[in-house]
C-alpha positions as CSV (number, residue, x, y, z in Angstrom):
1,M,58.8,93.5,103.3
2,K,55.4,93.4,104.8
3,P,53.1,95.6,106.8
4,F,53.0,95.5,110.6
5,L,50.7,97.6,112.1
6,D,50.7,97.9,115.7
7,M,53.1,98.4,118.7
8,E,53.3,94.4,119.8
9,A,54.5,93.5,116.6
10,V,57.4,95.2,116.0
11,R,58.3,94.1,119.4
12,A,58.1,90.8,118.4
13,I,60.6,91.1,115.7
14,L,63.3,93.6,117.3
15,E,65.9,91.7,119.1
16,G,65.0,92.9,122.6
17,R,68.4,92.3,124.6
18,G,69.0,96.7,124.9
19,G,72.4,97.1,126.1
20,Y,73.4,99.4,123.2
21,P,74.0,103.0,122.3
22,V,70.6,104.5,120.1
23,S,70.1,107.9,118.3
24,V,67.0,109.2,118.8
25,Y,65.4,111.3,115.2
26,V,61.6,112.8,115.7
27,H,60.1,113.6,112.7
28,V,58.0,116.7,112.7
29,P,56.1,116.4,109.6
30,F,54.7,120.0,109.5
31,C,55.2,122.8,107.0
32,A,53.7,126.6,106.2
33,R,54.2,125.7,102.7
34,R,55.5,123.1,100.4
35,C,59.0,124.2,98.8
36,R,58.7,123.4,95.0
37,Y,61.7,121.3,95.1
38,C,60.9,119.3,98.2
39,D,59.8,115.3,98.3
40,F,60.4,114.7,101.7
41,F,56.9,113.7,103.8
42,S,55.5,117.0,105.0
43,V,52.0,118.6,105.7
44,A,51.0,122.1,104.5
45,G,48.8,124.5,106.8
46,A,48.1,121.7,109.6
47,G,45.6,123.6,112.1
48,V,46.6,123.8,115.9
49,R,44.3,120.4,116.7
50,V,46.4,117.9,114.4
51,M,49.9,119.7,115.8
52,E,48.7,118.9,119.0
53,G,47.3,115.7,118.8
54,Y,50.9,114.9,116.8
55,V,53.0,116.0,119.5
56,E,51.4,114.0,122.5
57,R,51.2,111.1,120.1
58,V,54.5,111.2,119.0
59,L,55.7,111.8,122.7
60,E,53.9,108.8,123.9
61,V,55.2,106.4,121.3
62,L,58.9,107.7,122.0
63,E,58.3,106.8,125.7
64,Q,57.0,103.4,124.6
65,M,60.0,102.5,122.2
66,L,62.5,103.5,124.6
67,A,61.4,101.5,127.6
68,L,61.1,98.4,124.6
69,L,65.0,98.9,123.5
70,R,66.0,100.0,127.0
71,P,69.5,101.7,125.1
72,S,72.3,101.4,127.7
73,E,72.5,105.6,126.0
74,I,71.4,107.7,123.9
75,P,74.3,109.8,122.1
76,T,72.6,111.9,120.1
77,V,69.2,113.7,119.2
78,Y,67.9,115.3,115.9
79,V,64.5,116.3,115.4
80,G,64.4,117.4,111.7
81,G,60.9,118.3,109.2
82,G,59.1,119.7,108.0
83,T,59.8,122.6,109.5
84,P,59.8,122.0,113.2
85,N,59.7,125.6,114.4
86,V,56.5,125.8,112.2
87,L,54.9,124.9,115.9
88,P,53.2,127.4,118.1
89,L,55.5,127.8,121.1
90,R,53.2,126.4,123.2
91,L,53.5,123.4,121.8
92,W,57.4,123.5,120.6
93,E,58.2,123.8,124.3
94,R,56.0,120.9,124.9
95,L,57.6,119.1,122.1
96,L,61.7,120.0,123.3
97,K,60.7,119.8,126.7
98,G,58.3,116.0,126.3
99,I,61.8,114.8,124.0
100,R,64.6,115.8,126.8
101,E,62.1,114.3,130.1
102,R,61.9,111.2,127.8
103,V,65.4,110.9,126.9
104,E,67.1,111.9,129.9
105,V,65.6,108.9,131.4
106,W,68.4,107.2,129.6
107,G,71.3,110.0,130.3
108,R,72.3,113.3,128.7
109,P,73.2,113.2,124.9
110,V,75.8,114.6,123.8
111,E,74.5,116.2,121.2
112,W,71.0,117.4,120.5
113,T,70.4,119.2,117.0
114,V,67.4,120.8,115.9
115,E,66.4,121.9,112.0
116,V,64.7,125.6,111.9
117,N,63.8,127.7,109.1
118,P,64.8,131.7,109.0
119,E,60.9,133.1,108.7
120,W,59.9,131.2,112.4
121,V,63.0,131.7,114.6
122,D,62.7,134.3,117.4
123,E,63.5,135.0,120.5
124,E,61.3,132.8,122.2
125,K,61.7,130.2,120.5
126,V,65.0,130.4,120.9
127,E,65.3,130.7,124.4
128,V,63.7,127.3,124.7
129,L,66.1,125.5,122.9
130,G,68.1,126.2,125.8
131,E,65.8,125.0,128.5
132,G,64.6,122.0,126.2
133,G,68.8,120.5,126.3
134,V,69.1,121.2,122.5
135,T,72.8,121.8,121.8
136,R,72.8,122.9,118.0
137,V,70.5,123.9,115.5
138,S,70.4,123.3,111.2
139,L,69.4,126.5,109.6
140,G,68.1,126.2,106.1
141,V,68.7,128.6,104.4
142,Q,69.4,127.3,100.9
143,G,70.3,131.0,99.1
144,L,70.6,134.2,99.8
145,D,69.7,134.8,96.0
146,E,66.1,136.7,96.0
147,G,65.1,134.8,92.7
148,F,66.5,131.7,93.3
149,L,64.2,131.7,97.0
150,R,61.0,132.8,95.2
151,L,62.1,129.8,92.3
152,M,61.9,127.4,95.2
153,G,59.2,128.5,96.9
154,R,60.8,129.4,99.8
155,G,58.9,131.5,102.9
156,A,62.0,133.3,103.9
157,G,63.8,136.2,102.0
158,R,67.1,137.5,102.7
159,R,65.8,139.7,105.2
160,E,63.9,137.1,107.3
161,V,67.5,134.8,106.8
162,E,69.5,137.7,108.5
163,R,67.0,138.2,111.1
164,A,67.2,134.6,112.3
165,V,71.1,134.8,112.2
166,E,71.2,138.0,114.8
167,V,68.6,135.8,116.7
168,L,70.7,133.2,116.4
169,A,73.6,134.8,117.6
170,G,73.0,135.2,121.4
171,W,71.7,131.8,121.6
172,G,75.2,130.2,122.7
173,G,74.6,126.6,120.9
174,R,76.4,125.6,117.6
175,V,75.3,126.5,114.2
176,S,75.3,124.8,111.3
177,V,73.8,126.3,107.4
178,D,72.1,124.6,105.3
179,L,73.1,126.1,101.1
180,L,71.7,124.0,97.8
181,A,74.2,124.5,95.0
182,G,74.1,123.0,91.3
183,R,71.4,125.8,91.2
184,P,69.2,126.3,87.7
185,R,71.3,128.3,85.2
186,G,71.7,131.8,85.5
187,M,71.8,131.2,89.5
188,S,74.6,128.5,89.6
189,G,77.3,130.9,90.1
190,D,76.4,132.7,93.8
191,V,76.7,129.4,96.2
192,V,80.2,130.6,96.5
193,R,79.5,134.3,97.1
194,E,77.4,133.0,99.5
195,L,79.7,131.5,101.3
196,E,81.6,134.8,101.7
197,E,78.8,136.2,104.0
198,V,77.7,132.9,105.9
199,S,81.3,132.9,106.9
200,G,80.6,136.0,108.9
201,W,78.0,134.3,110.9
202,G,80.2,132.0,113.1
203,A,78.9,129.2,111.6
204,G,81.2,126.1,112.3
205,H,79.1,123.8,109.8
206,V,78.0,124.0,106.5
207,S,76.2,121.2,104.5
208,V,76.3,122.2,100.4
209,Y,73.8,119.9,98.8
210,G,73.1,119.9,95.1
211,L,69.8,120.8,93.8
212,T,67.9,117.6,92.2
213,V,64.7,117.2,90.6
214,E,62.5,115.1,91.8
215,E,59.3,113.1,90.0
216,G,56.4,114.7,91.6
217,T,57.6,118.4,92.6
218,V,56.6,121.7,91.1
219,L,60.2,121.7,90.4
220,G,60.1,119.0,88.3
221,A,57.5,119.5,86.2
222,M,58.8,123.0,85.6
223,V,62.0,121.0,84.2
224,R,59.4,119.2,82.2
225,R,58.1,121.8,80.3
226,G,61.0,123.5,79.7
227,E,60.4,126.8,82.5
228,V,63.4,125.9,84.0
229,V,66.6,124.8,82.7
230,M,69.3,123.0,85.0
231,P,73.1,122.9,84.9
232,D,75.1,120.0,83.2
233,E,77.3,118.0,84.7
234,E,80.4,120.2,83.9
235,E,78.9,123.1,85.0
236,L,78.5,120.8,88.0
237,A,82.1,119.5,88.3
238,G,83.3,123.2,88.3
239,E,81.3,124.9,90.7
240,W,81.9,121.9,93.2
241,E,85.8,122.7,92.6
242,A,85.3,126.2,93.6
243,I,83.5,125.1,96.7
244,C,85.5,122.4,98.2
245,R,88.5,125.2,97.3
246,W,86.9,127.7,99.3
247,F,86.3,126.0,102.6
248,G,89.8,124.4,101.8
249,E,91.4,128.0,102.5
250,R,89.1,128.5,105.8
251,G,90.2,125.3,107.8
252,F,87.0,123.4,106.5
253,V,87.4,119.3,106.3
254,R,85.1,117.8,103.9
255,Y,84.5,115.1,106.3
256,E,81.3,113.9,104.5
257,V,80.5,114.3,100.5
258,S,78.4,117.4,101.0
259,N,79.0,118.1,104.7
260,F,82.4,120.8,105.8
261,A,83.4,121.6,109.5
262,L,85.6,123.4,111.1
263,P,87.5,120.4,113.7
264,G,85.1,119.2,116.3
265,E,81.9,120.6,114.7
266,E,80.9,117.5,112.9
267,C,77.4,116.7,113.3
268,L,77.4,113.9,115.2
269,H,74.0,112.7,114.8
270,N,74.8,112.0,111.1
271,L,78.1,110.5,111.7
272,R,76.1,107.6,113.9
273,Y,74.2,107.6,110.4
274,W,77.1,106.8,108.1
275,R,78.8,104.5,110.6
276,L,75.0,102.4,110.3
277,E,74.7,102.9,114.2
278,P,71.7,101.9,115.8
279,Y,69.3,104.6,115.7
280,L,65.5,105.2,116.9
281,G,62.8,106.9,114.5
282,V,59.4,108.4,115.7
283,G,56.7,110.5,114.1
284,P,55.0,110.2,110.5
285,S,57.7,108.7,108.0
286,A,60.1,108.8,110.5
287,V,62.4,105.7,109.8
288,S,64.5,103.4,112.8
289,T,67.8,100.8,111.9
290,L,67.8,98.4,115.4
291,P,68.9,95.0,115.5
292,G,66.3,92.5,115.2
293,K,66.2,88.4,116.0
294,E,67.3,87.8,112.7
295,G,69.2,90.5,111.9
296,P,69.5,94.5,111.3
297,V,65.6,95.8,110.6
298,R,64.3,98.6,109.5
299,V,61.0,100.1,110.4
300,R,59.1,103.2,109.0
301,Q,56.2,104.6,110.6
302,V,52.9,105.1,108.9
303,R,53.6,108.1,106.1
304,D,49.9,109.5,107.8
305,V,49.3,112.0,110.4
306,G,46.1,111.9,111.0
307,R,46.4,107.8,111.1
308,F,49.4,108.3,113.4
309,V,47.6,110.2,115.4
310,A,44.8,108.2,115.9
311,E,46.6,104.6,116.5
312,G,50.0,105.9,117.6
313,G,52.6,102.8,117.1
314,V,51.3,102.0,113.7
315,W,54.6,101.0,111.1
316,E,53.4,100.4,107.6
317,E,56.8,99.2,106.6
318,V,59.7,96.5,108.1
319,E,62.8,94.9,106.4
320,V,65.2,92.4,107.8
321,I,67.6,93.3,106.3
322,G,69.7,90.5,104.2
323,P,73.5,90.5,105.0
324,Q,75.0,91.6,101.4
325,A,71.9,94.5,101.3
326,F,73.3,95.4,105.1
327,L,77.1,94.7,104.1
328,L,76.5,97.0,100.5
329,E,74.6,99.6,102.8
330,W,77.9,99.6,105.1
331,F,80.2,100.6,102.3
332,M,77.9,103.0,100.4
333,M,77.3,104.8,103.5
334,G,80.7,104.4,105.1
335,L,82.8,105.7,102.2
336,R,80.6,109.0,102.0
337,T,83.0,109.9,104.7
338,R,86.2,111.3,105.1
339,E,87.3,108.5,107.6
340,G,85.5,105.7,105.5
341,V,84.8,102.0,106.7
342,E,87.1,101.7,109.4
343,G,88.5,98.5,109.3
344,E,89.2,96.8,112.9
345,R,85.1,97.2,113.1
346,F,84.3,96.0,110.3
347,R,86.2,92.7,111.0
348,R,84.6,92.9,114.4
349,V,81.3,92.9,113.0
350,W,81.4,91.0,109.8
351,G,84.3,88.5,110.6
352,V,86.3,89.2,107.5
353,G,88.6,92.2,106.4
354,V,88.0,94.9,104.2
355,E,90.4,94.0,101.9
356,E,89.4,90.5,101.6
357,V,85.7,91.9,100.3
358,L,86.8,94.5,97.9
359,G,89.6,92.5,96.6
360,E,90.8,93.9,92.7
361,V,87.6,96.6,93.1
362,G,89.3,98.2,96.1
363,R,93.2,98.0,94.7
364,R,91.8,99.2,91.5
365,W,90.4,102.4,93.3
366,C,93.7,103.2,95.0
367,G,95.5,102.4,91.2
368,W,93.3,105.4,90.1
369,G,94.4,107.6,93.1
370,A,90.9,107.6,94.4
371,A,91.4,105.7,97.6
372,E,93.7,104.1,100.1
373,M,93.1,100.5,101.8
374,G,94.8,98.5,104.4
375,E,94.4,97.0,107.2
376,S,93.3,99.9,108.6
377,G,90.3,99.7,106.6
378,I,89.1,102.1,103.1
379,R,89.1,105.5,102.8
380,L,87.9,107.9,99.8
381,S,90.7,110.4,98.5
382,E,89.3,114.3,97.5
383,H,89.2,112.5,94.0
384,G,87.5,109.1,95.3
385,L,85.0,111.3,96.7
386,D,84.1,113.7,93.7
387,I,83.5,110.5,91.6
388,L,81.6,108.5,94.4
389,D,78.5,107.7,92.2
390,S,80.7,106.2,90.1
391,L,83.1,104.0,92.2
392,L,79.8,102.4,93.8
393,K,78.5,101.2,90.8
394,A,81.3,98.1,91.0
395,L,79.9,96.9,94.4
396,P,76.3,95.5,93.9
397,I,77.9,92.4,91.5
398,L,80.6,92.3,94.0
399,I,78.6,92.3,97.0
400,W,76.1,89.6,95.7
401,E,78.6,87.1,94.8
402,K,80.2,86.8,98.6
403,Q,78.6,84.1,101.1
404,I,78.3,86.7,104.3
405,G,77.1,85.4,107.6
406,K,74.6,87.1,109.8
407,P,76.5,90.9,111.0
408,L,77.6,90.7,114.9
409,W,75.6,93.9,114.8
410,P,75.9,96.7,116.5
């Protein structure tokens, strides 16, 4: 891994032949306030001038990179953050319409998602969603318990959430809801009750992520001081079993470890991540995974809004992903999903079958009832998804011992 500083350096390492689909992620790094559990790159309290500079620069970089990549199509677009809808209305409109103008040069995306926080949802910004080509909104609810929301430093309470749901009900696009499970003791039983309320909103997709305690966050410091006590593994397992049962009884499919959807409501953009399809990330800290001259390449834009605005196409990291590392990632991402690792595509890219690579490890998983493996590939059972982390521990040593050639990717 070494630093890259300009567009020409990135141009030199990418394959440049074009002709393959590329998804697009745009990172909006701004927040009104920083949540106590969050360790994503974001800037709280930025002024309008900084936001203006960011919007113009990110559109410029997006246009330059798409011209360099020359994708055959852009199947999905995802605008995340941060809090994208914290942008003032004028800049919100400029960003979404600017993305649409640049993306639709290469065809209209099948799916376009924008993350929004409830307290910044209003009728005018929702109207811009339709005009900008957005088809799907991910609503960052995280919880409905006022005590939990205050503890996490969230900017929206129940009233703001209910207002946002009401406004989005008249929009006409798809809505996904994010919730946090694994909450501090005394609150951990709230999630299933909240799902009952969420079911009345008409959301066909719900993501339930486990609350993690990250170093360098306010929550991490509170846990270290003993001010907050997190649930133990037994409590987490019981809560997760109840959550999965609730979804199963209502026709939702657990299509990824933490994501549940009614048929046809899956997030296509995230599925492309988990399938390791090429994607372009633009904006401060955004990551891309793209074909390079020496193999798959991962590049990260600079984690500095001021420098990004001043210099534009600046990358702070570039990594040519070696065959073993990419193969390991292929399994670690694919096994997160209900569909698993598809056999035909695997053989086309790697020149060997899934069974040949996993061998006794895969057969052992099948014997435990954690997986099904054959010519069609490998997929985990519900039990396998529940113990995914422990299963994956067997893979690094197995993969690093393999003699693997450069993948024919994508």
